[in-house]
LUMDOVO-994397 format. One record per residue (C-alpha): residue number from 1; residue in one letter; x, y, z. Coordinates in steps of 0.02 Angstrom, whole numbers, plus 50000, padded with zeros to 5 digits. Example, Ala and Ser with C-alpha at 12.3 -4.5 7.8 and 13.67 -1.06 7.14 Angstrom:
<drenkes>
i;aa;px;py;pz
1;a;50615;49775;50390
2;s;50684;49947;50357
</drenkes>
This chain:
<drenkes>
i;aa;px;py;pz
1;m;51962;52368;39792
2;s;51850;52322;39926
3;e;51790;52443;40045
4;l;51895;52488;40191
5;p;51804;52527;40378
6;l;51755;52703;40409
7;s;51854;52678;40605
8;l;51997;52658;40471
9;k;52003;52767;40326
10;k;51974;52927;40457
11;h;52121;52832;40553
12;l;52244;52845;40379
13;r;52155;53022;40345
14;e;52236;53085;40520
15;l;52403;52996;40471
16;v;52426;53064;40315
17;e;52372;53235;40343
18;a;52486;53241;40514
19;e;52634;53186;40403
20;l;52598;53322;40238
21;f;52524;53467;40341
22;s;52674;53466;40461
23;k;52792;53489;40324
24;y;52736;53663;40296
25;k;52744;53811;40416
26;q;52592;53897;40348
27;f;52490;53772;40437
28;i;52448;53749;40608
29;k;52350;53613;40700
30;c;52191;53677;40774
31;t;52065;53583;40884
32;n;51886;53631;40950
33;h;51794;53593;41116
34;l;51741;53421;41044
35;g;51929;53374;41004
36;e;51924;53366;40844
37;y;52083;53436;40730
38;k;52100;53539;40586
39;w;52253;53599;40497
40;l;52219;53780;40463
41;t;52328;53958;40394
42;e;52321;54104;40512
43;t;52215;54190;40392
44;e;52100;54064;40396
45;i;52102;54048;40600
46;e;52044;54233;40599
47;n;51889;54195;40478
48;q;51808;54045;40583
49;h;51787;54046;40778
50;e;51758;53851;40796
51;f;51937;53789;40773
52;y;52089;53879;40889
53;p;52298;53826;40894
54;y;52307;53685;40975
55;h;52426;53697;41126
56;p;52406;53551;41266
57;g;52406;53639;41431
58;l;52482;53568;41612
59;f;52328;53520;41650
60;e;52283;53399;41515
61;k;52447;53333;41501
62;l;52422;53292;41696
63;t;52244;53207;41660
64;k;52323;53115;41515
65;t;52458;53029;41600
66;g;52440;52844;41605
67;q;52298;52813;41498
68;k;52339;52694;41346
69;k;52297;52759;41177
70;r;52181;52625;41090
71;k;52292;52575;40952
72;i;52216;52539;40773
73;k;52300;52403;40697
74;i;52334;52457;40497
75;p;52307;52295;40394
76;k;52458;52289;40255
77;t;52331;52262;40100
78;e;52357;52329;39919
79;a;52164;52421;39964
80;v;52259;52498;40101
81;d;52411;52555;40002
82;q;52283;52610;39866
83;y;52175;52724;39981
84;v;52342;52803;40059
85;q;52392;52855;39897
86;q;52235;52921;39823
87;l;52266;53029;40014
88;r;52416;53087;39979
89;k;52369;53149;39809
90;e;52208;53248;39876
91;i;52287;53306;40024
92;s;52438;53373;39909
93;d;52319;53466;39796
94;e;52227;53539;39944
95;i;52358;53609;40019
96;e;52428;53674;39843
97;k;52262;53772;39808
98;r;52264;53827;40022
99;i;52433;53895;40019
100;v;52402;54010;39856
101;k;52230;54064;39940
102;d;52342;54105;40089
103;q;52450;54206;39994
104;e;52316;54303;39900
105;n;52234;54332;40079
106;r;52395;54402;40179
107;e;52417;54533;40003
108;r;52244;54602;40039
109;a;52277;54605;40225
110;r;52437;54696;40196
111;a;52345;54797;40094
112;r;52208;54852;40213
113;r;52340;54895;40347
114;k;52438;55007;40220
115;a;52263;55102;40176
116;a;52234;55117;40377
117;a;52400;55165;40426
118;g;52393;55294;40276
119;q;52216;55361;40359
120;e;52281;55369;40532
121;k;52452;55450;40471
122;e;52308;55589;40400
123;k;52213;55599;40552
124;s;52339;55618;40667
125;m;52404;55777;40556
126;d;52231;55832;40567
127;d;52229;55826;40773
128;k;52392;55925;40774
129;s;52313;56048;40666
130;y;52161;56065;40767
131;l;52268;56073;40934
132;s;52373;56209;40898
133;h;52189;56309;40884
134;p;52107;56323;41067
135;d;51926;56378;41009
136;y;51913;56188;40965
137;k;51882;56041;41075
138;l;51865;55844;41032
139;y;51707;55786;41075
140;e;51642;55595;41061
141;n;51483;55501;41038
142;h;51393;55354;41119
143;l;51481;55242;40982
144;g;51649;55300;41013
145;e;51670;55423;40866
146;r;51757;55573;40882
147;c;51747;55746;40805
148;w;51852;55924;40828
149;l;51707;56059;40860
150;t;51709;56261;40904
151;k;51582;56301;41040
152;e;51449;56367;40908
153;e;51450;56199;40821
154;f;51462;56106;40985
155;e;51300;56203;41051
156;s;51200;56182;40877
157;q;51203;55973;40891
158;d;51165;55837;40993
159;e;51272;55689;40941
160;f;51440;55709;41021
161;t;51417;55741;41214
162;l;51547;55704;41280
163;e;51721;55793;41294
164;i;51878;55720;41254
165;v;52039;55831;41319
166;p;52205;55758;41231
167;l;52359;55724;41331
168;s;52457;55861;41278
169;r;52309;55996;41350
170;r;52274;55878;41508
171;i;52461;55905;41541
172;l;52486;56067;41524
173;k;52348;56103;41616
174;i;52415;55994;41774
175;l;52584;56089;41764
176;k;52471;56264;41759
177;w;52375;56197;41924
178;g;52467;56049;41981
179;v;52646;56122;42025
180;p;52588;56252;42155
181;a;52469;56123;42236
182;i;52609;55986;42258
183;l;52719;56146;42321
184;l;52610;56192;42444
185;v;52581;55997;42514
186;v;52758;55967;42516
187;a;52776;56119;42623
188;f;52646;56070;42734
189;v;52688;55907;42776
190;y;52878;55974;42801
191;f;52842;56117;42935
192;f;52704;56015;43009
193;s;52706;55829;43003
194;p;52810;55795;43162
195;t;52650;55841;43265
196;l;52525;55778;43143
197;v;52580;55596;43102
198;k;52568;55477;43239
199;p;52678;55304;43229
200;k;52566;55160;43181
201;l;52535;55004;43321
202;r;52578;54849;43234
203;g;52566;54659;43287
204;y;52597;54491;43169
205;l;52506;54369;43062
206;k;52563;54193;43051
207;v;52505;54092;42902
208;e;52505;53897;42900
209;s;52455;53766;42757
210;n;52499;53594;42709
211;e;52537;53659;42549
212;s;52670;53778;42512
213;r;52673;53873;42332
214;g;52515;53950;42364
215;q;52447;54141;42354
216;l;52421;54230;42510
217;y;52270;54387;42476
218;i;52269;54504;42625
219;d;52087;54605;42594
220;r;52079;54524;42428
221;k;52260;54584;42372
222;l;52392;54465;42326
223;k;52532;54472;42454
224;l;52701;54439;42360
225;g;52855;54382;42448
226;l;52772;54250;42577
227;s;52862;54126;42667
228;l;52746;54028;42774
229;d;52880;53992;42903
230;e;52903;54194;42930
231;p;52756;54313;43030
232;i;52703;54456;42919
233;r;52686;54634;43014
234;l;52522;54709;42987
235;s;52440;54888;43056
236;e;52312;54856;43201
237;g;52129;54827;43119
238;t;52021;54680;43062
239;y;52072;54601;42884
240;r;52009;54462;42778
241;i;52153;54333;42743
242;s;52125;54201;42603
243;y;52267;54073;42526
244;r;52239;53973;42374
245;k;52310;53862;42253
246;a;52262;53817;42071
247;g;52193;53632;42071
248;f;52161;53631;42259
249;e;52008;53659;42378
250;s;52041;53772;42526
251;s;51957;53746;42692
252;p;51916;53884;42758
253;l;51902;53984;42605
254;f;51957;54126;42695
255;h;51991;54181;42884
256;s;51938;54344;42972
257;v;52062;54413;43093
258;e;52092;54542;43227
259;i;52279;54623;43222
260;n;52310;54700;43386
261;q;52486;54795;43468
262;q;52627;54658;43482
263;d;52493;54518;43462
264;t;52537;54373;43337
265;v;52368;54279;43258
266;e;52409;54097;43188
267;i;52279;54008;43056
268;y;52267;53872;42970
269;f;52219;53824;42808
270;a;52195;53638;42742
271;l;52218;53621;42538
272;t;52148;53460;42476
273;p;52190;53406;42293
274;l;52043;53407;42161
275;k;52052;53244;42055
276;s;52046;53281;41898
277;e;51924;53143;41844
278;d;51780;53237;41964
279;v;51804;53418;41905
280;a;51771;53545;41782
281;i;51863;53682;41709
282;v;51811;53857;41668
283;n;51923;53952;41560
284;i;51909;54145;41598
285;n;51984;54279;41487
286;s;51967;54443;41555
287;t;52037;54605;41468
288;f;52110;54645;41645
289;s;52243;54507;41722
290;d;52221;54602;41904
291;a;52023;54597;41903
292;k;51946;54502;42044
293;v;51858;54334;42017
294;f;51714;54299;42136
295;v;51623;54125;42145
296;e;51449;54121;42226
297;n;51518;54306;42303
298;n;51670;54199;42369
299;f;51840;54282;42321
300;r;51950;54166;42209
301;g;52084;54265;42155
302;l;52148;54364;42023
303;a;52101;54330;41825
304;v;52276;54287;41790
305;e;52299;54161;41929
306;n;52110;54081;41869
307;s;52142;54060;41661
308;k;52105;53899;41695
309;m;51997;53866;41854
310;i;51936;53718;41921
311;l;51769;53693;41997
312;k;51673;53540;42057
313;p;51518;53486;41972
314;g;51377;53622;42014
315;k;51282;53768;41973
316;y;51403;53921;42018
317;q;51379;54109;41993
318;i;51548;54183;41924
319;a;51596;54375;41917
320;l;51738;54480;41898
321;k;51757;54640;41970
322;k;51889;54796;41968
323;e;51877;54957;42056
324;n;51825;55101;41953
325;y;51759;54987;41823
326;t;51607;54878;41754
327;a;51628;54717;41717
328;i;51526;54656;41530
329;p;51438;54551;41584
330;p;51422;54588;41767
331;f;51410;54396;41815
332;v;51385;54215;41726
333;e;51291;54071;41783
334;v;51347;53901;41733
335;s;51296;53736;41788
336;l;51449;53619;41772
337;s;51459;53426;41728
338;n;51622;53306;41786
339;g;51727;53360;41647
340;d;51673;53501;41568
341;s;51770;53654;41498
342;i;51693;53799;41458
343;n;51750;53966;41406
344;l;51691;54146;41498
345;s;51757;54311;41430
346;f;51722;54489;41515
347;t;51775;54665;41453
348;f;51766;54826;41563
349;t;51718;54997;41540
350;d;51793;55139;41624
351;r;51667;55227;41746
352;s;51766;55392;41741
353;l;51731;55406;41551
354;s;51560;55359;41588
355;r;51403;55490;41539
356;q;51223;55498;41565
357;r;51112;55423;41419
358;d;51021;55560;41329
359;s;50837;55536;41364
360;d;50808;55529;41165
361;d;50937;55382;41160
362;d;50845;55224;41146
363;h;50947;55089;41114
364;g;51058;54953;41226
365;l;51163;54812;41239
366;i;51118;54609;41242
367;e;51253;54472;41253
368;v;51230;54304;41199
369;t;51329;54167;41253
370;s;51324;53987;41259
371;n;51435;53817;41323
372;l;51464;53782;41140
373;q;51548;53948;41030
374;g;51487;53947;40854
375;t;51309;53921;40887
376;k;51178;54018;40784
377;i;51091;54165;40854
378;y;50918;54230;40826
379;m;50846;54358;40875
380;d;50648;54382;40874
381;g;50626;54242;40753
382;k;50759;54292;40631
383;y;50932;54226;40626
384;t;51052;54389;40633
385;g;51189;54328;40548
386;y;51301;54291;40708
387;t;51354;54144;40814
388;t;51402;54140;41007
389;d;51463;54206;41097
390;h;51422;54399;41031
391;i;51353;54560;41099
392;f;51235;54649;40996
393;k;51246;54828;41004
394;k;51123;54969;40976
395;v;50976;54847;40993
396;p;50790;54953;41019
397;f;50714;54954;41197
398;g;50589;54838;41221
399;q;50537;54651;41238
400;h;50660;54535;41127
401;m;50647;54350;41105
402;i;50833;54253;41086
403;s;50850;54089;41024
404;l;50988;53973;40966
405;q;51006;53829;40836
406;r;51117;53682;40813
407;e;51094;53517;40725
408;g;51123;53376;40837
409;y;51090;53468;41004
410;i;50949;53506;41137
411;i;50970;53691;41193
412;e;50906;53752;41340
413;p;50799;53870;41394
414;n;50734;53848;41196
415;e;50708;54025;41200
416;k;50736;54189;41299
417;s;50654;54342;41342
418;v;50743;54487;41392
419;k;50700;54675;41401
420;l;50791;54824;41375
421;s;50750;55012;41451
422;q;50828;55164;41511
423;l;50851;55067;41687
424;n;50928;54900;41570
425;t;51014;54944;41454
426;y;51133;54809;41459
427;q;51044;54610;41467
428;q;51134;54457;41455
429;a;51045;54294;41377
430;h;51156;54132;41421
431;f;51116;53949;41338
432;s;51187;53758;41379
433;l;51186;53629;41229
434;k;51189;53469;41251
435;k;51208;53317;41130
436;a;51017;53271;41057
437;s;51100;53079;41047
438;l;51238;53001;41125
439;a;51350;52845;41056
440;v;51292;52678;41168
441;t;51340;52523;41167
442;f;51260;52349;41231
443;e;51319;52199;41231
444;t;51299;51977;41313
445;k;51414;51876;41372
446;p;51479;51734;41373
447;v;51341;51713;41219
448;q;51259;51800;41093
449;g;51071;51852;41169
450;k;50917;51939;41074
451;i;50913;52110;41165
452;y;50755;52205;41167
453;l;50739;52386;41181
454;d;50576;52465;41251
455;g;50486;52291;41199
456;k;50567;52287;41014
457;e;50704;52182;40956
458;l;50859;52291;40919
459;a;51014;52170;40902
460;t;51087;51981;40957
461;g;51227;51987;41042
462;a;51296;52180;41020
463;w;51223;52335;40959
464;q;51328;52492;40940
465;g;51232;52650;40898
466;e;51157;52834;40940
467;l;51009;52868;41072
468;p;50926;53030;41137
469;p;50951;53046;41322
470;g;50828;52971;41437
471;k;50785;52806;41520
472;y;50760;52632;41407
473;r;50703;52466;41468
474;l;50804;52324;41422
475;r;50762;52126;41413
476;f;50847;51980;41329
477;g;50817;51830;41250
478;e;50827;51643;41295
479;v;50979;51548;41259
480;e;50997;51361;41266
481;l;51081;51308;41423
482;y;51100;51487;41483
483;h;50967;51601;41604
484;p;50971;51766;41533
485;p;51002;51923;41621
486;q;50869;51988;41717
487;s;50764;52157;41650
488;v;50833;52316;41664
489;t;50801;52523;41642
490;v;50945;52609;41593
491;e;50972;52781;41590
492;i;51074;52878;41435
493;a;51138;53040;41485
494;e;51275;53164;41456
495;g;51439;53122;41592
496;k;51345;52953;41625
497;k;51378;52773;41548
498;t;51363;52733;41396
499;t;51431;52549;41378
500;f;51343;52406;41452
501;m;51380;52239;41460
502;f;51248;52109;41513
503;t;51302;51914;41558
504;y;51209;51752;41522
505;k;51218;51618;41667
506;p;51269;51452;41598
507;t;51118;51315;41663
508;y;51216;51177;41591
509;s;51201;51019;41726
510;l;51217;50843;41724
511;t;51178;50713;41873
512;f;51236;50531;41853
513;s;51166;50405;41996
514;p;51142;50233;42004
515;l;50962;50276;41944
516;g;51024;50363;41792
517;l;51035;50533;41703
518;k;50965;50692;41744
519;p;50885;50767;41647
520;a;50850;50635;41556
521;n;50857;50686;41390
522;a;51056;50737;41419
523;i;51183;50642;41320
524;g;51282;50539;41441
525;n;51335;50345;41481
526;i;51377;50238;41622
527;q;51486;50102;41631
528;l;51526;49977;41757
529;g;51685;49884;41774
530;y;51861;49866;41848
531;v;52041;49946;41808
532;n;52208;49839;41796
533;e;52372;49903;41897
534;d;52397;50015;41742
535;d;52230;50112;41774
536;v;52148;50019;41613
537;f;51975;50022;41604
538;y;51871;49856;41574
539;s;51676;49846;41557
540;d;51621;49731;41639
541;p;51451;49731;41749
542;t;51455;49566;41846
543;n;51644;49608;41914
544;g;51612;49790;41939
545;p;51529;49894;42090
546;e;51380;49828;42161
547;i;51225;49930;42183
548;v;51160;49930;42356
549;k;51036;50018;42468
550;s;51104;50129;42595
551;n;51032;50128;42771
552;e;51102;50280;42800
553;i;51059;50390;42643
554;g;50875;50274;42606
555;e;50917;50271;42411
556;q;51041;50176;42306
557;v;51230;50191;42299
558;w;51379;50113;42209
559;l;51484;50019;42322
560;l;51667;50001;42256
561;a;51796;49890;42310
562;y;51906;49739;42228
563;a;51837;49678;42066
564;f;51839;49486;42120
565;a;51937;49366;42240
566;y;52092;49298;42188
567;r;52133;49416;42066
568;n;52326;49424;42004
569;p;52369;49531;41939
570;p;52253;49630;42052
571;e;52118;49745;41994
572;n;51999;49867;42058
573;d;51804;49917;42047
574;a;51786;50065;41904
575;i;51656;50174;41868
576;a;51649;50268;41671
577;f;51546;50417;41654
578;t;51542;50496;41479
579;f;51459;50668;41430
580;d;51454;50797;41308
581;i;51518;50977;41321
582;p;51399;51106;41209
583;s;51483;51219;41089
584;s;51395;51357;41182
585;i;51478;51321;41353
586;d;51627;51465;41375
587;l;51765;51353;41453
588;s;51853;51500;41525
589;q;51728;51497;41659
590;n;51715;51379;41804
591;l;51633;51220;41777
592;w;51651;51085;41936
593;l;51629;50906;41962
594;k;51529;50883;42125
595;m;51557;50718;42199
596;w;51426;50657;42347
597;g;51552;50504;42384
598;y;51590;50411;42564
599;r;51722;50322;42657
600;t;51659;50157;42767
601;d;51717;50077;42898
602;d;51689;49911;42825
603;n;51858;49829;42761
604;y;51904;49703;42649
605;p;51888;49524;42692
606;m;52043;49478;42793
607;e;52110;49644;42793
608;f;52140;49733;42964
609;n;52203;49907;42907
610;n;52071;50051;42868
611;i;52166;50136;42710
612;h;52070;50233;42600
613;e;52113;50256;42418
614;i;52003;50330;42278
615;r;52064;50392;42094
616;i;51979;50519;41988
617;s;52042;50553;41822
618;i;51960;50666;41661
619;n;52008;50626;41488
620;n;52143;50519;41536
621;r;52214;50661;41654
622;m;52223;50598;41839
623;i;52156;50747;41957
624;q;52136;50623;42122
625;k;52285;50492;42149
626;d;52288;50450;42335
627;y;52111;50544;42387
628;t;52034;50505;42547
629;p;51846;50548;42564
630;r;51819;50684;42676
631;y;51638;50632;42713
632;s;51588;50452;42824
633;i;51438;50378;42764
634;e;51351;50427;42921
635;e;51351;50615;42887
636;a;51286;50609;42705
637;n;51174;50726;42636
638;e;51131;50839;42508
639;s;51269;50947;42560
640;s;51389;50829;42601
641;f;51495;50835;42456
642;e;51681;50901;42386
643;r;51686;50999;42227
644;f;51843;50982;42089
645;r;51851;51138;41961
646;i;51869;51035;41764
647;n;51841;51192;41652
648;n;52036;51144;41610
649;l;52019;50972;41579
650;i;51869;50959;41493
651;r;51834;50999;41303
652;h;51682;51033;41194
653;g;51596;50861;41136
654;t;51634;50687;41224
655;n;51734;50678;41386
656;r;51764;50538;41486
657;l;51769;50549;41695
658;q;51826;50390;41765
659;i;51810;50344;41972
660;s;51919;50200;42046
661;t;51971;50137;42182
662;g;52181;50124;42210
663;p;52278;49960;42225
664;v;52315;49987;42419
665;n;52105;50028;42478
666;t;52053;49921;42599
667;t;51885;49989;42628
668;y;51735;49995;42538
669;f;51686;50170;42462
670;a;51496;50214;42446
671;l;51467;50339;42295
672;w;51281;50410;42296
673;k;51304;50527;42151
674;i;51406;50648;42030
675;a;51364;50798;41947
676;i;51447;50913;41826
677;e;51383;51092;41819
</drenkes>
């Protein structure tokens, strides 16, 4: 069986996998950030971090609309059939084994959940027991572990320091002190509110935009139920107003307005759509959907509205904020290029539950992130066993060197130094990964010329391979009858052009004149003679065109008229030119016939009418039958020529061009020279 191309094998495997795996509900189609696909079970997805379920979103569908997918033609051969049968057996066996393994993993997971439920039930019973004893209180340590202690036990240890009040005790405490306080407040408002409460002075705000269905924020709070046609009633004061819509750029980012009593303030936001090919996507994952998103300290809306945030290429500082919470990380700095898609995750800690760090607690947190998840993390020169993105807890205070490793990628920076201390208990290290080499194509047309890369011969005609990012010098070898492209410097970089086409320009040129052919070594021939009334050519130098010196040009020309006197039937002067077109010439490119031919005022003897009729044919196909020369002999010079495109009339090998006077022509025709180029 002949070996199939790798691209065809890959395509066949994708088709067979999609056909077989899709029949089983246990398998889910997954993808990664590189656009690679795998079929995984739920348990396999949970045990890895690179692939995730493939669900094309609206943005992806819109960007792919109109794009034509290149189809790979599958030949109908015995080798292909055998390979497909082999794939079906191999993949079917793999499916059976993985289904069995998936069932085993599910059974183990059920057993673990059952055991955990038993432990939770036992813990719940212990909590109820302790709640019935007022001498016991619940405490928590810095790892989140909890323990019930008496007052004496609490004072004799220093690990569990934060008291946690259970909900039932909190409710009793609220009822004990809160109910009387609420009654006092209600009584105060009931008896004294008429004299204390003053009516609020209000004005109006009217927001206009070229795009509807956006989100309006007043002092960074989302305004629901907005209609751009209706004024918004606001109390007197100064407000920060912004209006946003996913996939659009707002100008300005916000308005600062002052509302006075009975005033109506009008503001306008211009929203410009961002082109999908000129933007990057930032996927934001937040534990709070109502967290506020800031880009370069500019409010962008809530996290739920920016799960797929669209930004122009550039460097940005992105932060999430929520009242009474601390974001981890506090912010992330990213550098975006066209087409990038990165994932950012933010978690939050409740400030109300935070406590003062013990003076002898000498550990902190280090979060390591990268634009390509699943990259190995090294700390202080040793592999940690973890991949990005990951948060390391209980890292000792001091200086630590963080680095990443991933085959086939360049990582920036090479390593990063972070320092943990009592004042800086949290640090972040972010890395950017770029491919170490990129797929590149060099090609020459319309002929195959040698390609030299940095002075070394690379290929002839075309080359496909991978090159590290950088600048390279290309030059091209000589090809007969062609001018090579000029030497160039190309830059190979991610996000830039990687397919390069270079054109050889044909140098074919052949000139016929009474002096002969140019170049002298060209293959061609000139025959003088005449044609009859059927345009059949007869070689006869005696009765053909005369060669005379033109006073106007100062060089020899062919003078075409009638063949000889008293002709019956009539015959006319003609010249037949034969020439060869090399097989290397691309006939789809333009090829021209240039003719330096001029009309004269000299009539035939006994002719009084000045009539011009010149005939031109190539390979027995007439291209000009009743042609009148454009220029007179007095206008003759190098730039006074007429041009006819002939690439659709000629062929590789021998061709024949014929120029003659017509039967009604009555004046002499001066032909200085012709050229094929």
